[in-house]
C-alpha positions in Angstrom: -18.3 -45.0 -21.4 -18.3 -41.6 -19.6 -15.0 -40.1 -18.4 -14.5 -40.1 -14.6 -13.8 -36.7 -12.8 -10.4 -36.8 -11.2 -10.3 -37.0 -7.5 -9.2 -33.6 -5.9 -7.5 -32.9 -2.8 -6.9 -29.4 -1.1 -3.1 -29.3 0.4 -1.8 -26.7 2.4 1.8 -25.8 2.2 3.7 -23.7 5.0 6.7 -21.8 3.4 9.0 -19.1 3.8 9.7 -16.4 1.6 13.4 -15.2 2.3 15.6 -12.1 2.2 16.6 -13.0 -1.4 13.1 -12.6 -2.8 11.6 -10.0 -0.5 11.1 -7.5 -3.3 9.3 -9.8 -5.7 5.3 -8.9 -5.7 2.6 -11.2 -5.2 1.9 -12.1 -8.8 5.5 -13.0 -9.4 5.5 -15.0 -6.2 2.5 -16.9 -7.5 4.3 -17.6 -10.9 7.3 -18.7 -9.1 5.3 -21.4 -7.3 3.1 -22.6 -10.6 6.6 -23.0 -12.2 8.0 -24.9 -9.4 5.1 -27.3 -9.1 5.2 -28.1 -12.8 8.9 -28.9 -12.4 8.1 -31.2 -9.8 5.2 -32.9 -11.8 2.9 -32.0 -9.3 -0.8 -32.7 -11.0 -2.6 -29.5 -10.4 -6.3 -28.8 -10.8 -7.0 -25.8 -13.2 -9.8 -23.7 -13.5 -12.3 -23.6 -16.3 -12.4 -21.1 -19.2 -10.4 -19.4 -21.8 -7.4 -19.0 -19.8 -7.2 -21.8 -17.3 -5.4 -21.1 -14.0 -3.9 -23.5 -11.6 -6.1 -23.6 -8.3 -3.6 -21.9 -5.9 -4.3 -19.6 -3.2 -2.3 -17.6 -0.4 -3.7 -16.7 3.0 -2.3 -13.2 2.6 0.1 -11.6 0.3 3.2 -10.0 1.6 4.1 -6.4 1.0 7.0 -5.7 -1.1 10.3 -5.8 1.1 8.8 -8.1 3.8 9.8 -11.6 4.4 7.7 -14.4 5.9 8.7 -17.5 7.9 5.5 -19.2 8.2 3.0 -18.3 5.2 0.2 -20.7 3.9 -0.5 -21.5 0.3 -3.6 -23.9 -0.6 -3.3 -25.9 -3.9 -5.6 -28.3 -5.4 -4.4 -31.8 -6.8 -6.1 -34.3 -9.0 -4.3 -37.2 -7.5 -3.5 -38.7 -4.0 0.1 -37.8 -3.3 2.7 -39.1 -1.1 3.8 -36.2 0.9 7.3 -37.5 1.9 8.2 -38.0 -1.8 6.4 -34.6 -3.3 8.2 -32.6 -0.5 11.6 -33.3 -1.6 10.6 -32.7 -5.5 8.9 -29.3 -4.7 11.9 -28.1 -2.6 14.3 -29.1 -5.4 12.4 -27.4 -7.7 11.9 -23.8 -5.7 14.0 -21.0 -6.6 16.4 -19.6 -4.1 14.6 -17.5 -1.5 11.5 -19.8 -1.2 11.5 -22.9 1.0 8.9 -25.4 1.6 8.5 -26.2 5.6 5.6 -28.6 5.5 2.5 -30.0 3.6 -0.8 -31.3 5.0 -4.2 -32.4 3.6 -7.2 -30.2 4.4 -10.8 -30.6 3.8 -11.8 -29.9 0.3 -14.8 -27.9 1.2 -13.2 -25.9 4.2 -13.3 -22.3 4.1 -10.9 -20.6 2.1 -7.6 -19.3 4.2 -8.6 -15.6 3.6 -12.0 -16.0 5.1 -10.3 -17.6 8.3 -7.4 -15.3 8.7 -7.6 -12.8 11.5 -4.3 -11.7 12.9 -0.5 -11.6 12.3 2.8 -11.4 14.3 5.8 -9.4 12.8 9.1 -8.6 14.2 10.6 -5.4 13.1 14.2 -4.5 13.3 14.6 -0.8 13.5 17.6 1.5 13.1 17.6 4.1 15.8 19.8 5.8 18.6 16.7 6.5 20.7 17.4 5.0 24.2 15.5 1.7 25.5 13.3 3.8 28.1 12.1 6.5 25.3 10.9 3.6 22.8 9.4 1.8 25.6 7.5 5.0 26.7 6.4 5.8 23.2 4.6 2.1 23.1 3.1 2.7 26.3 1.5 5.7 25.1 -0.2 4.0 22.2 -1.2 1.2 24.0 -3.0 3.2 26.5 -5.0 5.3 23.7 -8.3 4.4 22.7 -8.0 6.1 19.5 -5.1 6.3 17.1 -6.0 8.2 13.9 -4.2 7.9 10.5 -4.7 9.0 7.0 -5.5 6.3 4.4 -6.1 6.9 0.6 -9.1 4.9 -0.8 -10.6 5.6 -4.3 -8.8 8.8 -4.7 -9.7 10.2 -1.4 -7.9 10.6 1.8 -9.7 9.4 4.9 -9.0 9.4 8.6 -9.4 5.9 10.3 -8.7 4.9 13.9 -6.3 1.9 13.5 -5.8 1.3 17.3 -8.6 -1.2 17.8 -6.4 -3.6 15.0 -3.3 -3.2 17.1 -3.5 -6.2 19.8 0.3 -6.4 21.0 3.3 -4.1 20.8 6.6 -5.0 22.6 10.1 -3.9 22.5 12.3 -6.9 22.7 15.6 -5.0 22.8 17.2 -1.7 22.1 20.9 -1.3 21.8 24.0 -0.3 19.7 21.8 1.6 17.3 19.3 -1.0 16.7 15.9 -1.9 18.4 13.7 -4.9 17.9 10.0 -4.5 18.3 7.2 -7.2 18.2 3.6 -6.7 17.3 0.4 -8.6 16.7 -2.0 -6.9 14.1 -5.3 -7.4 12.3 -4.7 -9.0 9.2 -7.6 -10.4 6.8 -10.9 -9.3 5.5 -12.2 -8.1 8.8 -9.6 -5.2 9.2 -5.7 -5.0 8.1 -3.1 -3.1 10.0 0.3 -2.7 8.2 3.3 -2.6 10.3 4.6 0.5 8.5 1.5 2.3 10.0 2.3 1.3 13.5 6.0 2.5 13.2 4.8 5.7 11.9 2.4 6.0 15.0 5.6 5.5 17.2 7.5 8.4 15.5 9.8 6.5 13.5 8.9 7.8 10.0 12.5 8.4 8.8 14.1 5.5 10.2 15.2 2.5 8.3 13.5 -0.6 9.4 13.1 -4.5 8.0 9.9 -6.3 8.6 9.5 -10.1 9.2 6.2 -11.6 9.3 6.4 -14.6 11.7 3.0 -16.2 11.9 -0.7 -16.0 10.6 -3.6 -16.6 13.0 -6.6 -17.9 11.9 -10.1 -18.5 13.2 -10.3 -21.7 15.2 
């Protein structure tokens, strides 16, 4: 009698990476998820080979120091699961600073999240004494330019790139009492990736302290 191949399902998690864990790196984040899912007794599918790993994949890794409120994680499981039951088990198993928002099943053969990712929305909280009209003027100057050159280091070489095509939206929400809130939509994914810190540099806020929150990931329809 031949052994039957387990039925496989792809589950998509929406989760939050909060303030308490904003300085853990991508590998540690994935390890935290793996441990939590094991504690929650989720039947994970594993890769083949000498060192099998659970089949898990995030849409986009967060830079150190950045929090995320709607991150995406796909996992492959080997059983049909009751979402109402497992979501509570997983939430109880997660470490402080990680929060599971929702779970849905997606087609097993659907494209990987990384292939569909196009843009990301961010909120920046900035320490600055610059008045609101001056910040608005800097934003307007950037958004009216066709070219915005910055230096990136690749393969031990520095090169100038135009980041302007990757900046879709840039708005000042408020500025008062030494703090300003700025929102932006930028390219994110394999077709282009613009870091919020690069936008802040372009705005002239090189020495200012600021915090970064990724609010949403935007995928190809």
